[in-house]
C-alpha positions in Angstrom: 68.7 182.8 57.5 67.7 179.1 57.7 66.0 177.6 60.7 65.2 173.8 60.5 62.6 174.4 63.2 60.7 176.8 60.9 59.0 174.7 58.2 58.3 177.7 56.0 61.9 178.6 55.8 62.9 175.0 55.4 60.5 174.7 52.4 62.1 177.8 50.9 65.6 176.3 51.2 64.5 173.0 49.8 62.8 174.7 46.8 65.9 176.8 46.2 68.0 173.6 46.2 65.6 172.1 43.6 66.1 175.2 41.4 69.8 174.9 41.6 69.7 171.2 40.9 67.6 171.8 37.8 70.0 174.5 36.6 73.1 172.6 37.1 72.1 169.2 35.7 69.7 170.2 32.9 66.9 167.9 33.8 64.5 167.3 30.9 61.0 168.8 31.6 58.0 170.0 29.8 58.7 173.1 27.7 57.4 176.2 29.4 57.6 180.0 28.7 56.4 182.6 31.1 55.6 186.0 29.7 55.7 188.9 32.2 52.3 190.6 32.4 53.5 193.6 34.3 56.6 194.6 36.1 57.8 191.8 38.3 60.7 191.1 40.7 63.0 188.1 40.2 63.7 186.9 43.8 66.4 184.6 45.3 63.8 182.5 47.2 60.0 182.0 46.9 58.9 184.6 49.3 58.4 188.4 49.5 61.2 188.8 52.1 63.8 187.3 49.8 66.2 189.7 48.0 65.0 191.0 44.7 67.9 191.2 42.3 66.4 191.8 38.9 63.4 193.8 37.6 61.4 192.2 34.9 59.2 194.4 32.7 56.0 193.7 30.7 56.7 191.4 27.7 59.9 189.8 29.1 60.2 186.1 28.6 61.3 183.6 31.2 62.1 179.9 31.0 60.0 178.1 33.6 61.9 175.3 35.3 59.1 173.5 37.2 55.6 173.0 36.0 54.0 173.6 39.5 54.6 176.6 41.7 56.2 176.6 45.2 54.4 178.9 47.7 52.9 180.8 44.7 56.3 181.2 43.0 57.7 179.6 39.8 61.4 178.9 39.5 62.6 180.6 36.3 65.6 181.6 34.2 65.9 185.0 32.5 67.3 185.3 29.0 70.4 187.0 30.4 71.0 183.9 32.6 69.8 185.0 36.0 67.8 182.4 37.9 65.3 183.0 40.6 61.6 183.0 41.5 58.7 185.1 40.1 55.1 185.3 41.5 52.5 183.3 39.5 50.0 186.2 39.2 52.6 188.4 37.4 53.2 186.0 34.5 51.3 184.0 31.8 52.6 180.5 31.0 52.5 178.9 27.6 53.6 175.4 26.6 56.7 176.1 24.5 60.3 177.0 25.1 61.4 180.6 24.6 63.0 181.1 21.2 66.3 181.9 23.0 66.4 178.9 25.3 69.5 176.8 24.7 71.5 179.7 23.2 74.8 180.9 24.6 72.9 183.6 26.5 71.1 181.0 28.6 74.3 179.1 29.5 74.1 176.9 32.6 75.6 178.3 35.8 78.6 176.8 37.6 79.9 177.2 41.1 83.3 177.9 42.6 84.0 177.8 46.3 85.7 180.4 48.5 87.1 180.6 52.0 87.9 183.6 54.3 90.4 182.9 57.1 91.9 185.0 59.8 95.1 182.9 60.1 96.4 184.5 63.3 99.7 186.3 62.8 101.2 184.3 60.0 104.9 185.3 59.9 105.3 186.2 63.6 108.1 183.6 64.0 105.9 180.8 65.4 105.7 177.8 63.0 102.2 177.0 61.9 100.8 173.5 61.3 101.1 174.3 57.6 100.3 170.9 56.2 97.1 170.6 58.2 96.1 174.1 57.4 96.7 173.7 53.6 94.9 170.3 53.6 91.9 172.1 55.2 92.0 174.8 52.4 92.5 172.4 49.5 88.8 172.2 48.6 88.5 175.9 47.8 89.1 177.8 44.6 89.6 181.1 46.4 91.2 181.7 49.9 91.0 185.2 51.3 93.5 185.6 54.3 93.7 188.2 57.1 96.6 188.6 59.6 99.5 187.9 57.4 102.0 190.0 59.4 105.2 189.5 57.3 105.7 189.1 53.6 106.9 185.6 52.4 109.6 186.7 49.9 112.1 189.6 49.4 110.6 192.6 47.7 110.3 196.4 47.6 107.8 198.8 49.1 106.2 201.3 46.7 108.8 203.9 47.6 111.6 201.6 46.6 112.8 200.5 50.0 113.7 196.8 50.1 112.2 194.4 52.6 113.1 190.8 53.5 110.9 187.8 53.2 109.9 185.9 56.3 110.7 182.2 56.4 107.5 181.2 58.3 105.3 183.0 55.8 107.3 181.5 52.9 106.7 178.0 54.2 103.0 178.5 54.1 103.0 180.2 50.6 105.3 177.5 49.2 103.0 174.7 50.4 99.9 176.5 49.0 101.8 176.8 45.6 102.8 173.2 45.7 99.1 172.3 46.0 98.0 174.3 43.0 97.3 177.8 44.3 98.6 181.1 42.9 98.8 184.1 45.3 98.4 187.8 45.0 99.8 190.0 47.8 99.1 193.6 48.6 102.0 195.9 47.7 102.7 196.8 51.3 101.2 196.5 54.8 98.9 198.7 56.8 98.6 199.3 60.6 96.9 201.4 63.2 100.1 203.1 64.4 102.9 201.8 62.1 103.7 199.6 59.2 106.8 198.1 57.5 107.2 196.4 60.9 107.2 192.6 60.2 105.1 192.2 63.3 101.5 192.0 64.4 101.4 195.8 64.5 100.8 195.8 60.8 99.1 193.5 58.2 99.4 192.5 54.6 96.4 191.3 52.6 96.7 188.2 50.4 94.5 185.9 48.3 95.2 182.4 47.0 93.3 181.2 44.0 93.1 178.5 41.4 94.1 179.9 38.0 92.0 177.4 36.2 88.9 179.2 37.6 89.9 182.8 38.4 92.1 185.6 37.2 93.3 188.7 39.1 93.1 192.1 37.5 96.2 193.7 39.2 95.4 197.1 37.7 92.3 197.4 39.8 93.7 196.0 43.1 94.4 198.7 45.7 94.1 199.9 49.2 90.8 201.8 49.3 92.0 204.7 51.4 95.2 206.5 52.5 97.3 207.0 54.5 98.0 203.3 55.4 99.0 204.3 59.0 97.2 206.6 61.4 94.2 206.7 59.0 91.4 208.7 60.5 88.8 206.1 59.5 90.5 202.7 59.5 92.7 200.9 62.0 93.9 198.8 59.0 93.0 200.1 55.6 91.1 197.4 53.6 92.5 196.1 50.3 90.5 195.5 47.1 91.1 192.4 45.0 89.6 192.4 41.5 88.7 189.0 40.0 87.2 187.6 36.9 86.4 184.0 36.1 88.5 182.5 33.3 85.4 182.2 31.0 84.7 186.0 31.6 81.1 185.4 32.7 81.6 187.0 36.1 83.8 189.7 37.5 83.7 190.9 41.1 85.6 192.7 43.8 86.6 191.4 47.2 87.4 194.0 49.8 89.5 192.1 52.4 89.0 193.6 55.8 90.2 193.4 59.4 88.1 196.0 61.2 88.8 197.6 64.6 89.3 194.9 67.2 88.5 196.7 70.5 85.4 195.2 72.0 83.9 198.6 72.6 84.7 199.9 69.2 81.2 199.4 67.6 81.0 203.0 66.3 84.5 202.7 64.8 83.5 199.5 63.0 80.3 201.1 61.8 82.2 204.0 60.4 84.7 201.7 58.7 81.9 199.7 57.0 80.2 202.9 55.8 83.4 204.1 54.4 83.9 200.8 52.5 80.4 201.1 51.1 81.1 204.7 50.0 84.2 203.4 48.2 82.2 200.6 46.5 79.5 203.1 45.4 82.2 205.3 43.8 83.3 202.3 41.6 79.9 201.3 40.2 80.6 202.7 36.8 82.9 199.8 36.1 82.1 197.2 38.9 78.8 196.4 40.6 79.6 193.2 42.4 81.4 193.9 45.7 81.9 191.6 48.6 83.1 192.8 51.9 84.9 189.8 53.4 86.9 189.0 56.5 87.3 189.6 60.2 84.9 192.3 61.1 85.2 191.8 64.9 81.4 192.2 65.3 80.7 191.3 68.9 77.0 190.3 68.9 73.8 190.1 66.9 72.7 193.5 68.2 75.9 195.1 67.0 75.5 193.4 63.6 72.0 194.9 63.3 73.4 198.3 64.1 76.5 198.3 61.8 75.2 196.4 58.8 75.1 199.0 55.9 71.8 199.9 54.4 70.9 197.6 51.4 73.6 195.2 52.3 73.3 191.7 53.7 75.7 189.2 55.3 75.8 185.5 54.7 76.3 185.3 58.4 73.1 187.2 59.3 72.4 184.6 61.9 75.6 185.7 63.6 77.1 182.3 64.1 80.2 182.2 66.2 83.5 182.2 64.3 85.9 182.4 67.3 87.7 179.3 68.4 87.2 180.3 72.1 83.5 179.6 71.8 84.2 175.9 71.6 85.0 175.8 75.3 83.0 178.7 76.4 79.4 178.9 74.9 79.0 182.3 76.6 81.8 183.7 74.5 80.3 183.3 71.1 81.5 186.0 68.8 80.2 186.5 65.2 83.5 188.0 64.1 83.6 186.9 60.4 81.2 187.9 57.7 80.7 187.9 53.9 78.6 191.0 53.1 77.1 191.8 49.7 74.9 194.4 48.1 71.6 192.7 47.6 70.5 194.4 44.4 73.5 193.4 42.3 75.2 190.5 43.9 72.5 188.2 45.3 72.3 186.2 42.1 76.1 185.7 42.1 76.1 183.9 45.4 74.8 180.4 46.2 72.3 181.5 48.8 71.2 177.9 49.4 74.7 177.0 50.5 74.8 180.2 52.5 78.0 180.6 54.6 79.5 177.6 56.4 81.8 177.7 59.4 84.7 175.3 59.4 85.1 173.9 62.9 88.9 174.1 63.3 88.6 173.2 66.9 86.9 169.8 66.4 89.3 168.9 63.6 92.6 169.7 65.3 92.2 170.4 69.0 92.0 166.8 70.3 95.4 165.8 68.9 97.0 169.1 69.7 95.7 168.9 73.3 97.0 165.4 73.7 100.5 166.5 72.5 100.4 169.8 74.6 98.5 169.0 77.8 99.9 171.9 79.8 99.0 174.4 77.1 95.5 172.9 76.6 94.7 173.1 80.3 96.0 176.7 80.6 93.6 179.7 80.6 95.6 181.0 77.6 94.9 177.9 75.6 93.4 179.9 72.7 96.6 181.8 72.2 98.7 178.6 72.3 96.4 176.8 69.9 96.0 179.9 67.7 99.7 180.3 67.3 99.9 177.1 65.3 96.4 177.0 63.9 94.3 180.1 64.5 91.9 181.7 67.0 89.3 182.1 64.2 87.3 179.5 62.3 87.5 179.7 58.5 84.2 180.6 56.8 83.2 179.4 53.4 80.8 180.4 50.6 80.1 179.7 46.9 79.7 181.9 43.9 77.8 181.4 40.7 79.3 181.9 37.2 78.9 180.7 33.7 76.0 183.1 33.0 75.7 186.7 31.9 77.2 189.3 34.3 75.7 192.7 35.1 78.7 194.9 34.3 
């Protein structure tokens, strides 16, 4: 998405950052109103290749944020609060503020941060480096976890059968709670061949969140398909988490996924993604903002281009490696983890300038671990050993925009 060797793309990113800066910090500037002369697209960046996330019609008013254009585009804010770029030939600019500017409808946007993390078999009896992992997750308002293989506390499956909590999972959950996170756990686990196993053969889905920023609507949280075992489409049935910000300016769904893991299962992963999109489409009467987040096991950029659903995009469209093994083996770079979004509705709810960042778990924790475990570090199975206490995946992070009018 962003290539520092390409000056045009770099200019776009810089101009997008300028737009966000002006939005967030309310810099004083000359009053400007742009009146739309004919139908126009509000774009995420100042170029025709950028996603168009709002249609403006003749007569609509926009607040212009900068008095000079960037690559032919002006940065603007719509009355409903969406920000973006509009092409100069499609608008007429006058030297006064729109009448609505400064009203509640034009509230300034804010950001919250999110992290997706395949934590590698949390609850499989091996103690994690919980304090280090939680310290790494502290900056985020939302943490979306895959590969929780055992529940932390005693509870009941939907049919009423009791299950026992796992001490290793509980230690992680307790420490996250001690550091200000609330958690929401799927009501049971899902697996390719079995569940209710308390092992890596099945998986629970969980999110951790800051309740000063986000709320969970439990009535709309659910597995998106059934049965949860031997499902004809999914190896592990994805789970939907429904969120709203505490100020009610944004609601959105996160579909937490762990797609088919076999290296040669590209067609399976493509079918899984298409089924997720079909589910999202069926929900658009009450929710338009869906994110597909997690470990997608996508093996290469060519596979990504094949399996990416039509009209969807990923913040990892560059296919950056998210597997820890790539740290020692540059020929084994796997773009496993993604944050996918439907461009028409959700582009404006994501900080596309920040994009998606990959947290280098290896550089942070491997040197000390290797010094303390030299035999494991020198072994060909070092990834499994390191992953058992940290993970074999890098966390990936992104940011969302709220504080302005939502679309549903």
